[in-house]
Every structure is written in C-alpha cells, then in structure tokens.
C-alpha positions as CSV (number, residue, x, y, z in Angstrom):
1,M,-47.0,38.8,16.3
2,F,-43.9,37.9,14.0
3,K,-45.9,40.5,11.3
4,R,-45.5,43.1,13.9
5,L,-41.8,42.6,14.9
6,I,-40.6,42.2,11.9
7,Y,-42.5,45.9,10.3
8,G,-41.2,47.5,13.8
9,I,-37.8,46.5,12.7
10,L,-37.8,47.8,9.2
11,T,-39.6,50.8,10.2
12,F,-36.8,51.5,12.3
13,I,-34.4,51.4,9.8
14,F,-36.2,53.4,7.2
15,R,-36.1,56.0,9.9
16,C,-32.6,56.0,10.7
17,R,-32.2,57.4,6.8
18,G,-32.6,60.9,8.6
19,F,-29.6,60.4,10.5
20,F,-27.2,59.8,7.3
21,P,-28.3,62.6,4.7
22,C,-27.2,61.7,1.1
23,A,-25.6,65.4,0.4
24,E,-24.4,67.7,2.4
25,R,-24.7,72.1,1.6
26,V,-21.9,73.9,0.3
27,S,-21.5,77.7,1.0
28,L,-21.0,79.6,-1.9
29,D,-19.0,82.1,0.4
30,S,-16.6,79.3,1.0
31,R,-12.6,80.7,0.2
32,V,-11.4,77.3,-1.3
33,L,-12.9,74.6,-3.1
34,T,-12.5,70.8,-3.3
35,G,-13.7,68.4,-5.3
36,R,-15.1,68.2,-9.0
37,A,-15.8,70.5,-10.9
38,V,-17.7,69.5,-14.5
39,V,-16.4,71.9,-17.3
40,G,-17.7,72.0,-20.9
41,S,-19.2,68.8,-21.8
42,E,-20.6,66.3,-19.2
43,N,-17.7,63.8,-20.2
44,S,-14.6,66.4,-19.4
45,S,-13.6,67.3,-15.9
46,I,-10.7,68.7,-13.5
47,S,-10.2,68.2,-10.2
48,L,-9.5,71.5,-8.0
49,T,-7.6,71.0,-5.1
50,R,-6.2,73.3,-2.2
51,N,-2.6,73.8,-4.1
52,Q,-4.2,74.3,-7.6
53,L,-6.2,77.0,-6.7
54,P,-5.0,80.8,-6.4
55,L,-5.1,82.8,-3.3
56,A,-6.0,86.5,-3.3
57,S,-3.5,88.6,-2.0
58,G,-6.6,91.1,-0.7
59,P,-10.3,91.2,0.8
60,G,-10.7,90.6,-2.8
61,G,-10.8,86.7,-2.6
62,L,-10.2,84.8,-5.8
63,Q,-9.4,86.5,-8.6
64,G,-10.0,86.6,-12.2
65,N,-11.3,83.6,-13.5
66,H,-11.3,81.3,-10.6
67,E,-14.3,83.3,-9.2
68,P,-16.3,80.1,-8.0
69,N,-19.5,80.4,-9.7
70,E,-22.9,78.8,-8.9
71,E,-22.5,76.2,-11.5
72,N,-19.3,74.8,-10.1
73,M,-20.8,74.9,-6.9
74,T,-23.7,72.6,-8.1
75,A,-21.5,70.2,-9.6
76,A,-19.0,69.7,-6.7
77,A,-22.7,68.7,-4.5
78,G,-23.6,66.6,-7.2
79,G,-20.1,64.3,-6.6
80,R,-20.6,64.8,-2.9
81,D,-24.2,63.5,-3.3
82,L,-23.3,60.4,-5.3
83,S,-20.5,59.7,-2.6
84,G,-23.1,60.3,0.2
85,K,-25.2,57.5,-1.6
86,R,-22.7,54.9,-1.4
87,K,-22.3,55.4,2.1
88,N,-25.8,54.9,3.1
89,R,-26.4,51.9,1.0
90,A,-23.8,50.5,2.9
91,I,-25.4,51.6,6.1
92,M,-28.6,50.2,5.3
93,G,-27.0,47.0,4.2
94,L,-25.3,46.7,7.5
95,L,-28.2,47.5,9.3
96,V,-30.7,44.8,7.6
97,G,-28.0,42.5,7.7
98,V,-28.2,43.3,12.0
99,A,-32.3,42.9,12.2
100,A,-32.3,40.0,9.8
101,Y,-29.6,38.3,12.8
102,I,-31.5,39.3,15.4
103,V,-35.1,38.4,14.3
104,L,-33.3,34.8,14.2
105,V,-32.1,35.2,17.3
106,L,-35.4,36.1,18.5
107,T,-37.2,33.5,16.8
108,S,-34.8,30.1,16.6
109,P,-36.3,28.7,19.4
110,M,-39.6,29.0,18.5
111,L,-38.8,27.6,14.6
112,S,-36.2,25.2,15.1
113,S,-38.8,22.9,15.1
114,L,-39.1,23.6,11.4
115,W,-36.0,24.7,10.6
116,P,-34.3,21.8,8.4
117,L,-31.0,22.2,9.8
118,S,-31.9,22.2,13.5
119,S,-31.2,19.0,15.7
120,S,-34.8,19.3,16.8
121,Y,-35.5,19.3,13.2
122,K,-38.9,17.1,13.1
123,P,-40.4,16.3,9.4
124,R,-44.1,16.8,8.7
125,A,-46.3,13.8,9.7
126,S,-46.5,12.1,6.6
127,T,-42.9,11.5,6.4
128,V,-42.2,9.8,9.9
129,A,-45.5,8.0,9.8
130,T,-43.4,4.4,9.3
131,E,-41.5,5.5,12.0
132,N,-43.9,6.4,14.5
133,A,-45.9,3.0,14.2
134,E,-42.7,0.9,14.0
135,D,-41.8,2.9,17.5
136,E,-45.2,2.2,19.0
137,S,-45.3,-1.3,18.2
138,T,-45.5,-4.4,20.3
139,L,-42.8,-7.2,20.3
140,I,-43.7,-10.6,19.7
141,T,-40.1,-12.4,20.2
142,S,-37.1,-12.2,20.3
143,T,-35.3,-14.4,20.0
144,N,-31.6,-16.0,18.4
145,L,-31.7,-18.9,15.8
146,R,-30.8,-22.4,17.4
147,R,-28.7,-25.1,15.4
148,G,-30.8,-26.0,12.4
149,Q,-33.6,-23.1,13.0
150,T,-35.0,-21.0,10.2
151,I,-36.3,-17.6,10.1
152,Y,-39.3,-19.4,8.2
153,E,-40.3,-21.4,11.4
154,I,-39.7,-18.6,13.7
155,L,-42.6,-16.7,11.8
156,V,-44.8,-19.2,12.2
157,S,-44.2,-20.3,15.4
158,A,-45.0,-16.9,16.0
159,G,-48.3,-17.1,15.0
160,I,-47.9,-15.4,11.5
161,T,-50.6,-16.5,8.6
162,Y,-48.3,-18.7,5.6
163,E,-49.5,-15.9,3.0
164,K,-48.0,-13.1,5.2
165,T,-44.6,-15.4,6.1
166,N,-44.3,-16.1,2.5
167,G,-44.8,-13.0,1.4
168,L,-42.3,-11.6,4.1
169,I,-39.9,-14.1,3.2
170,R,-40.1,-13.2,-0.5
171,E,-39.7,-9.2,0.1
172,F,-36.4,-10.5,2.7
173,E,-34.7,-12.3,-0.2
174,T,-34.1,-9.2,-2.4
175,L,-31.5,-8.2,-0.1
176,F,-30.2,-11.2,2.2
177,N,-30.7,-14.9,1.4
178,P,-32.4,-17.0,4.4
179,R,-30.4,-19.6,3.8
180,K,-27.3,-18.4,4.4
181,A,-29.0,-16.8,8.2
182,K,-26.4,-18.6,10.9
183,Y,-26.5,-20.0,14.4
184,G,-26.8,-17.2,16.6
185,D,-28.1,-14.3,14.5
186,I,-30.9,-12.1,16.5
187,V,-34.6,-12.2,15.2
188,K,-36.9,-9.7,16.1
189,L,-40.7,-9.3,15.4
190,K,-43.1,-6.5,16.2
191,I,-46.5,-5.7,15.8
192,G,-47.7,-2.2,15.3
193,P,-51.1,-0.3,16.5
194,D,-52.9,-0.9,12.7
195,E,-51.9,-4.3,12.7
196,R,-49.3,-4.7,10.4
197,L,-45.6,-6.1,11.0
198,F,-42.4,-4.8,11.4
199,F,-39.5,-7.7,11.2
200,E,-35.6,-7.2,11.8
201,Y,-32.6,-9.4,11.5
202,F,-29.5,-8.8,12.9
203,P,-26.7,-10.9,11.0
204,N,-24.1,-8.7,12.8
205,S,-23.6,-6.2,15.2
206,L,-23.0,-3.3,12.5
207,E,-25.6,-3.9,10.2
208,Y,-29.6,-5.1,10.1
209,Y,-32.6,-5.6,7.9
210,V,-36.0,-4.6,8.3
211,V,-38.9,-6.0,6.7
212,E,-42.2,-3.5,7.0
213,E,-45.9,-4.4,6.0
214,L,-47.5,-1.6,3.9
215,E,-50.8,-0.6,4.4
216,S,-52.2,-1.9,1.2
217,G,-50.5,-5.1,2.3
218,R,-47.1,-5.9,0.7
219,F,-44.0,-5.5,2.2
220,Q,-40.5,-3.4,2.6
221,V,-37.5,-4.2,3.0
222,R,-34.2,-2.3,3.9
223,K,-30.8,-2.2,5.3
224,E,-29.9,-0.3,8.4
225,T,-26.6,0.8,10.6
226,V,-26.6,0.4,13.9
227,P,-25.3,3.3,15.1
228,Q,-21.8,3.9,16.5
229,R,-19.1,5.7,17.9
230,K,-15.5,5.0,17.8
231,A,-13.4,5.6,21.1
232,V,-9.4,4.9,21.8
233,M,-8.9,2.7,24.6
234,G,-5.6,1.7,26.1
235,A,-4.4,-1.8,27.8
236,K,-1.3,-3.1,29.9
237,T,0.0,-6.1,31.6
238,T,2.3,-8.6,32.6
239,V,3.5,-12.0,31.3
240,H,2.8,-14.3,33.9
241,S,2.5,-17.6,31.9
242,S,2.0,-17.0,28.3
243,V,1.1,-13.9,26.4
244,Y,-2.2,-15.0,25.0
245,E,-3.2,-15.9,28.8
246,S,-1.8,-12.9,30.0
247,M,-3.8,-10.5,28.2
248,R,-7.2,-12.6,28.1
249,S,-6.6,-11.8,32.0
250,I,-7.5,-8.4,31.5
251,G,-10.6,-9.2,29.4
252,L,-8.6,-8.9,25.6
253,G,-10.8,-10.7,23.1
254,R,-9.1,-13.5,20.9
255,E,-8.8,-11.9,17.4
256,L,-7.3,-8.6,19.5
257,I,-4.8,-10.6,20.6
258,N,-3.7,-12.7,17.6
259,R,-3.4,-9.0,15.5
260,Y,-0.8,-7.9,18.3
261,A,0.9,-11.0,18.0
262,D,1.3,-11.0,14.2
263,I,2.6,-7.2,14.5
264,F,5.9,-8.7,16.4
265,A,5.8,-11.9,14.3
266,W,9.2,-10.7,12.6
267,E,10.6,-9.6,16.1
268,V,9.6,-11.8,18.5
269,D,8.9,-15.1,18.9
270,F,5.7,-15.5,20.9
271,F,5.9,-19.2,21.5
272,T,9.8,-19.1,22.8
273,D,11.4,-15.7,23.4
274,P,8.5,-14.9,25.7
275,R,9.6,-14.8,29.6
276,K,8.3,-14.0,33.2
277,G,7.9,-10.1,33.7
278,D,7.5,-8.7,29.8
279,T,5.1,-6.3,29.5
280,I,2.8,-5.5,27.3
281,R,1.3,-2.2,25.8
282,L,-1.5,-1.6,23.4
283,V,-3.5,1.6,22.1
284,W,-6.5,0.5,19.7
285,E,-9.9,1.5,18.6
286,R,-13.3,0.7,19.8
287,Y,-16.5,0.9,18.5
288,L,-19.5,1.4,21.1
289,S,-23.2,1.3,20.4
290,P,-25.2,4.1,21.7
291,E,-25.7,2.6,24.8
292,D,-21.8,2.0,25.2
293,N,-22.2,-2.0,24.3
294,I,-19.1,-3.3,22.2
295,L,-19.7,-3.2,19.1
296,F,-16.3,-4.7,17.8
297,E,-12.7,-4.0,18.1
298,G,-10.9,-2.3,15.6
299,R,-7.8,-1.2,14.5
300,I,-4.5,-1.4,17.1
301,L,-2.8,2.3,16.8
302,A,0.3,1.2,18.7
303,A,1.4,-1.6,19.9
304,E,4.7,-2.2,23.0
305,Y,6.3,-5.3,23.7
306,V,9.4,-5.4,26.4
307,N,10.8,-8.6,26.0
308,Q,14.2,-9.1,28.8
309,G,14.1,-5.2,28.7
310,K,14.3,-4.9,25.3
311,D,11.5,-2.8,24.0
312,H,9.3,-3.5,20.6
313,V,7.4,-0.7,19.9
314,A,5.2,-0.4,16.6
315,I,3.1,2.7,15.4
316,L,0.3,2.4,12.9
317,S,0.9,5.7,10.2
318,R,-1.2,5.9,7.2
319,D,0.1,8.5,4.5
320,D,-2.3,11.1,1.9
321,S,-1.8,7.6,-0.7
322,G,-3.7,5.7,1.7
323,H,-1.0,3.5,2.3
324,F,-0.6,1.9,6.3
325,D,1.3,-0.4,8.1
326,Y,3.3,-0.9,11.0
327,Y,6.5,1.1,11.7
328,S,9.1,1.0,14.4
329,L,10.4,4.2,16.3
330,D,12.8,5.3,13.6
331,G,10.0,4.7,10.7
332,K,11.4,0.9,9.4
333,S,8.4,-1.6,8.4
334,L,7.8,-4.2,10.9
335,R,6.2,-6.1,7.9
336,R,8.1,-8.3,5.9
337,S,7.9,-9.7,2.1
338,F,6.6,-13.1,3.9
339,L,4.8,-13.5,6.8
340,R,6.1,-15.4,9.9
341,S,3.6,-17.8,9.5
342,P,0.5,-19.0,7.0
343,L,-2.1,-18.9,10.0
344,S,-2.9,-18.8,13.7
345,Y,-1.0,-21.9,15.0
346,T,-1.3,-23.5,18.5
347,R,2.1,-25.3,18.0
348,I,4.5,-26.8,15.5
349,S,3.9,-30.4,15.6
350,S,6.8,-31.3,13.2
351,Y,9.6,-29.6,11.8
352,F,11.7,-29.6,9.2
353,S,13.8,-32.6,8.9
354,W,15.7,-34.7,6.4
355,R,14.7,-37.7,8.7
356,R,11.6,-38.0,10.3
357,F,9.7,-40.7,11.6
358,H,6.0,-40.9,9.7
359,P,3.2,-41.8,11.9
360,I,1.2,-43.6,9.2
361,L,3.7,-45.0,6.8
362,K,6.1,-46.2,9.8
363,I,9.3,-45.5,8.0
364,Y,11.8,-42.9,8.1
365,R,11.8,-40.2,5.2
366,P,12.4,-36.8,5.0
367,H,9.9,-34.2,6.1
368,L,10.8,-30.8,4.3
369,G,8.3,-28.7,5.5
370,I,6.7,-27.1,8.8
371,D,3.4,-29.1,10.6
372,Y,1.2,-26.5,12.2
373,A,-1.4,-27.8,14.3
374,A,-4.5,-26.0,14.6
375,P,-8.4,-26.4,15.0
376,R,-10.0,-27.7,12.1
377,G,-11.4,-24.9,10.0
378,T,-8.4,-22.5,11.0
379,P,-8.3,-19.8,8.0
380,V,-4.8,-20.4,6.2
381,S,-3.6,-17.0,4.5
382,A,-1.1,-16.9,1.4
383,V,2.4,-16.3,2.9
384,A,3.3,-13.5,0.0
385,D,1.9,-11.9,-3.2
386,G,2.3,-15.0,-5.6
387,K,-0.3,-16.6,-8.3
388,V,-2.0,-20.4,-7.8
389,V,-0.3,-22.6,-10.0
390,Y,-2.5,-25.9,-8.4
391,S,-5.7,-25.8,-6.3
392,G,-7.3,-29.5,-5.5
393,W,-6.6,-33.0,-4.7
394,K,-3.0,-34.0,-4.7
395,G,-2.5,-37.7,-3.4
396,G,-1.5,-37.7,0.1
397,Y,-1.6,-34.3,0.8
398,G,-5.2,-33.9,0.3
399,K,-7.0,-30.6,-1.0
400,Y,-3.6,-29.0,-1.8
401,I,-3.0,-25.5,-3.1
402,K,1.0,-24.5,-5.0
403,I,1.3,-20.7,-4.9
404,K,4.8,-19.2,-7.2
405,H,5.8,-16.0,-5.8
406,A,8.2,-13.4,-7.0
407,Q,12.1,-14.5,-6.5
408,N,11.2,-17.9,-7.5
409,Y,9.7,-19.4,-4.4
410,I,7.0,-21.7,-4.1
411,T,5.0,-22.2,-1.2
412,T,2.5,-25.1,-1.0
413,Y,-0.3,-25.8,1.5
414,G,-1.6,-29.5,2.3
415,H,-4.2,-31.3,4.0
416,L,-6.6,-28.7,3.9
417,S,-10.7,-29.6,4.8
418,R,-11.8,-27.2,2.4
419,I,-10.1,-24.5,-0.1
420,G,-11.2,-21.0,-0.1
421,K,-14.0,-19.7,-2.4
422,G,-12.3,-18.6,-5.7
423,I,-8.8,-20.2,-5.1
424,G,-8.2,-21.5,-8.4
425,T,-5.6,-22.5,-11.2
426,G,-4.6,-18.6,-12.4
427,K,-5.9,-16.6,-9.0
428,E,-3.8,-14.1,-8.0
429,V,-3.7,-13.8,-4.2
430,K,-2.0,-11.1,-1.9
431,Q,-0.2,-11.6,1.0
432,D,-2.4,-12.3,4.1
433,E,-6.0,-13.2,1.7
434,I,-7.5,-16.5,3.1
435,I,-6.7,-19.6,0.9
436,G,-8.1,-22.3,2.6
437,Y,-9.1,-24.0,6.1
438,V,-7.0,-26.3,7.9
439,G,-8.2,-29.9,8.2
440,S,-6.8,-33.7,7.9
441,T,-7.4,-34.6,4.1
442,G,-4.8,-37.3,2.6
443,L,-2.6,-39.1,4.9
444,S,-2.8,-37.1,8.0
445,T,-3.4,-38.1,11.9
446,G,-5.2,-35.1,12.8
447,P,-6.2,-31.8,11.8
448,H,-2.7,-29.4,10.7
449,L,-1.3,-27.5,8.1
450,D,1.4,-29.1,6.0
451,F,3.5,-26.1,4.8
452,R,6.4,-26.0,2.7
453,I,8.3,-23.3,0.6
454,T,10.8,-24.2,-2.3
455,R,13.1,-21.7,-3.8
456,N,14.9,-22.4,-7.2
457,G,13.7,-26.1,-6.6
458,R,15.1,-26.6,-3.5
459,Y,13.3,-27.2,0.0
460,V,14.6,-24.5,2.6
461,N,13.7,-24.7,6.2
462,F,11.1,-21.7,6.5
463,V,11.6,-21.1,10.5
464,K,15.4,-20.3,9.8
465,M,14.8,-17.9,6.7
466,D,15.3,-14.5,7.2
467,F,13.3,-12.2,4.6
468,P,13.6,-8.6,3.7
469,R,11.7,-5.5,5.9
470,A,8.9,-3.9,3.4
471,E,10.1,-0.1,2.3
472,P,10.2,2.2,5.7
473,V,8.1,5.5,6.1
474,D,8.1,7.6,2.4
475,P,10.9,10.8,3.3
476,K,7.8,12.8,1.8
477,Y,5.6,11.6,4.7
478,S,8.3,11.4,7.5
479,K,6.7,14.6,8.8
480,Q,3.2,13.1,9.0
481,F,5.2,10.0,10.7
482,K,6.8,12.3,13.4
483,R,3.1,13.7,14.6
484,T,1.8,10.1,14.5
485,K,4.7,8.9,16.3
486,K,4.3,11.8,18.7
487,E,0.5,11.2,19.3
488,Y,0.9,7.5,19.8
489,T,3.8,7.2,22.4
490,T,2.3,10.1,24.4
491,C,-0.6,7.1,24.8
492,L,1.9,4.6,25.7
493,G,3.6,6.8,27.9
494,K,0.3,7.7,30.2
495,L,-0.5,3.9,29.8
496,K,3.0,3.1,31.6
497,E,2.0,5.7,34.7
498,S,-1.5,4.6,34.8
499,K,-2.4,2.2,38.0
500,E,-5.1,0.7,35.9
501,N,-4.6,-2.0,33.2
502,L,-7.5,-0.8,30.9
503,M,-8.3,3.0,30.2
504,R,-10.4,4.8,28.4
505,F,-8.5,8.4,25.9
506,P,-10.1,11.6,26.1
507,D,-11.8,11.9,22.6
508,K,-9.7,14.7,21.2
509,R,-12.9,16.6,19.3
510,Q,-14.4,17.2,23.2
511,G,-14.4,20.9,23.7
512,R,-14.3,22.0,21.0
513,R,-16.8,24.6,19.9
514,K,-19.2,23.6,17.1
515,Y,-21.9,26.5,16.6
516,W,-19.4,29.6,17.4
517,F,-21.8,32.7,17.6
518,I,-24.5,31.1,15.2
519,P,-28.2,31.3,16.6
520,F,-28.8,27.8,15.6
521,P,-27.8,25.0,15.4
522,L,-25.5,23.1,12.3
523,D,-24.8,19.4,13.3
524,R,-26.1,17.8,10.3
525,I,-23.8,20.1,8.6
526,I,-21.3,20.2,11.0
527,R,-19.3,17.1,12.3
C-alpha cells in the first residue's frame, strides 16, 4: 500500500515536468534581440539590449553588421535554457518537499508508534521487558518502617529466602546504606509473573530506589525520580490569636510558616508586633505528583504582611548571575548582614542583663547573652558568614561553638545537644548554615540555646542591634526586577480580591500551541 502511494506521487511529479519546459523557442524574425550573444571564444560575451541595437529606418529591419544570424539566436536560446533549468530545479525541489509532507500527514497516525519522537512511541519488546514485568507484578507487601525495624526483617517476614535477601541487600548497599533507613520510610515488595522480585524503597517524596531480580538470579539496583509538576499557589488569612495559629488554620505547613516569618525577620517582630486583624498573604510554588498529591512546598515567590495598617511586601527576584534575594517594592534587600535569630525559637527565656539570678548557682550574675527556648534537636544556624575558631566542650556551656565574623564580631552558641557534622575548628561557614542542634548540656535546666555576640571584645545586646541591609537590586537587572515585581504583585492583588483563602493560579504555559502545523508530535523535544 505504501509503495503504491509513494510510486503514484513520484509519477505525478515527473509528469509535471511537461508543464515547465527547459527552454523557449525563439523566432528568427524577431526585430529586437534581448539576451546574451556569444562572440568569438567561449569566454568572451556581450549583452545586447533594446537601447544598444540600432533600428532600421526602412522596411529592411536591422542593417549593417547587426543583422541577427542563426549563431546568435542559438547562443541566446542557450542562455535561456540555463535559466529555465534553474527554475525547473527549484520547482521540482518544492514539489518533492510538498509530496514528502503529504506522505508524513497520511502515514503519521499509522507510524506514530514506530516514530521515536512520537508521544506514543513504543520501543521493541526487548527494551520494555523489564517494565512490563514490573507492571504485571503482584504486590506482596507495602509498609512503613516502624521504630527499630530493619529492611532485612521486612524481607524475611515476607517469606523471601535468606539467600535472596542477602543478595538483594548487598546490591542495595551500592547506592544506599540500609542502616540509614528512617522511621516512616515506605518499603514495597513485588513479585513478577516469572517469580522475579521487585523491591522499592522510598526514603522521601522525591526519589526512590528499585532493586530488580534479573533472569540470571542476580540483582540490579537503580535510582528513580518521582514524576512531579509545579503549581503556583496563593493563600491569605487574618490574624486572630498568633501568626502561626492563623496560618495553620488554613492548612499551611510549619516549614512554610517559618520561611514566611524569616522573610520579614528584620521588618516585623512576630512575637511582639502582630495585632488582631493584621493581614497575611503569600504566593509560593507547590510540587505535585501526577495524582495531585503534595510532594513538597517550594520557594515563596511573594509575601505580604499588613501590620496595623503598615504594608510590608517582599518579592523574590533572581538575576542572570544566579543570585536571588527578597526585595521590597523599591528594590531594597530585606536581608541583613546578620540573621535576626540563630534558630526558630518558641520564646526568649532570658534576655541580655548585667544582673540576673542564675537558676542553678542561685546567685546574681551578668547574663550577657540571649537564651532561646526551643525543643531539643532544633537546628541552630550561623547568623552570618564566618570561621569557626572553637568547637567542642566548654565547661558550663556544654557543647559549644565560637565563630569569628567580619568587622570584629564574634558569636557563641552554647548548651548544644550535638555539633553539626564537619563543624570543626577552622571550618568556613555561611549565613544560615546549620552548625548544631539545641540541647541542655552543661549548666542548664532545660533545652535552650545560649547565644552571645561581641564586637571588638565587648558583649552587646543582640536584640537591640541594627545591622546594615544587604545590597539592593543590581541596576543592570532593574528592568528584570520590574517585570518580576509586576507579575507577583498582580498575583497578590488577585489573592486580595478572591473570596477563598487558598487559590491556585493558572499555568502561564497553558494554551500555547505546541506543534504548530507539524504532522507528528514533538513533545520529546519541545518542553
């Protein structure tokens, strides 16, 4: 069928040549010769036009040496023949292209499963044998790891032989250490129609591991990524009791709330400034599975907090150099050279004081720092870039870290439950990098962080310090910032007008034409 179709099209093309002759016949009795006449050798020629040919005054026509002869007419016909051949080739090429397009249009529905760029492309059976076997497999068990339970125990309890279990674990260890499996991680075990095992381990919502039993009896492990897509979300609420409780009441997670508070850390003190009736708005990225399950919350793109009528707005902007930060509407950075606090704390249990009653020693003594009460294990971050000058045990401070910063600032972190991995003397740390975890080591009545800061060797009250802002928007990226600001303020405006507390903004890419007039899908190339 295909051979007949292609043969018919080619036959039609070659028959069309009759409509486009390669040369025209020239009448010998023409009074005006226009073209190129070859005179003498093949390399010498002259061009004769209407203005260059003398016309006869009488009925004799051309006179003298200008009378046309058969040689000149043949040369002119040859020039026209060359021009005609070029036109003929161009037309033939166009016809072949149109014919090829017609063939693709007619055959792409039938060949789509064989076309590698097609969305319905189906590789040969040998390349999908593994996928088909896994799809047709039967689920033996799907469970979450319990406290103290191991992957080895799950496999054995599912009836897998010790020999296969040991082989599977050995192969699994090449990509992941089973001893690092955590409470709550998902484990799935399947068996195919040919009795081959398929083991799946999900340490988080973004990736998972697959250990497959081959036909030879050996095992093969690979790492897979969970399919995901991004959605832009918006939320708003009004403060009733606290910012945290108000945001939790509309379903926002703790991590997203902490990130929102961190953005305005130097603009608003969320422990003392909020008032009933304050307004909260934010726009952020949410990553979803193909089944619309929430995988994780992404970056906050824009945030707004109206505190007693004063509007605070933050816009996330990223320039071409890869630097990104939160800026106010006039392009000033909301970030300072130091963080507002070294952790997400519950409350301040002790403030900076030159005379405080020590709860353990029962005496009055200076407390030249801030005690942040927080649950044991809460991450502690460096408040600014610096270098660790001491890391270890220090008397009543217990596990202790000392960091030297620019401009002769030094910060200390005491009573830690443990010090972060790799945080030793001489280590360079970045602002907001985790250096340890809240504990109660040393002279302490409960889990908290003892944080202190000195400048030029003198202790200062960190709560009352006003650090300079980071750099504003780079002038060469001001136009880019204006476009970003317009886009995100529009989202905040729509959120303000919406009657719903939660909304999902439409994908800007929806509605765009993807294939134009191409007869086969290119979704494997165009994203």
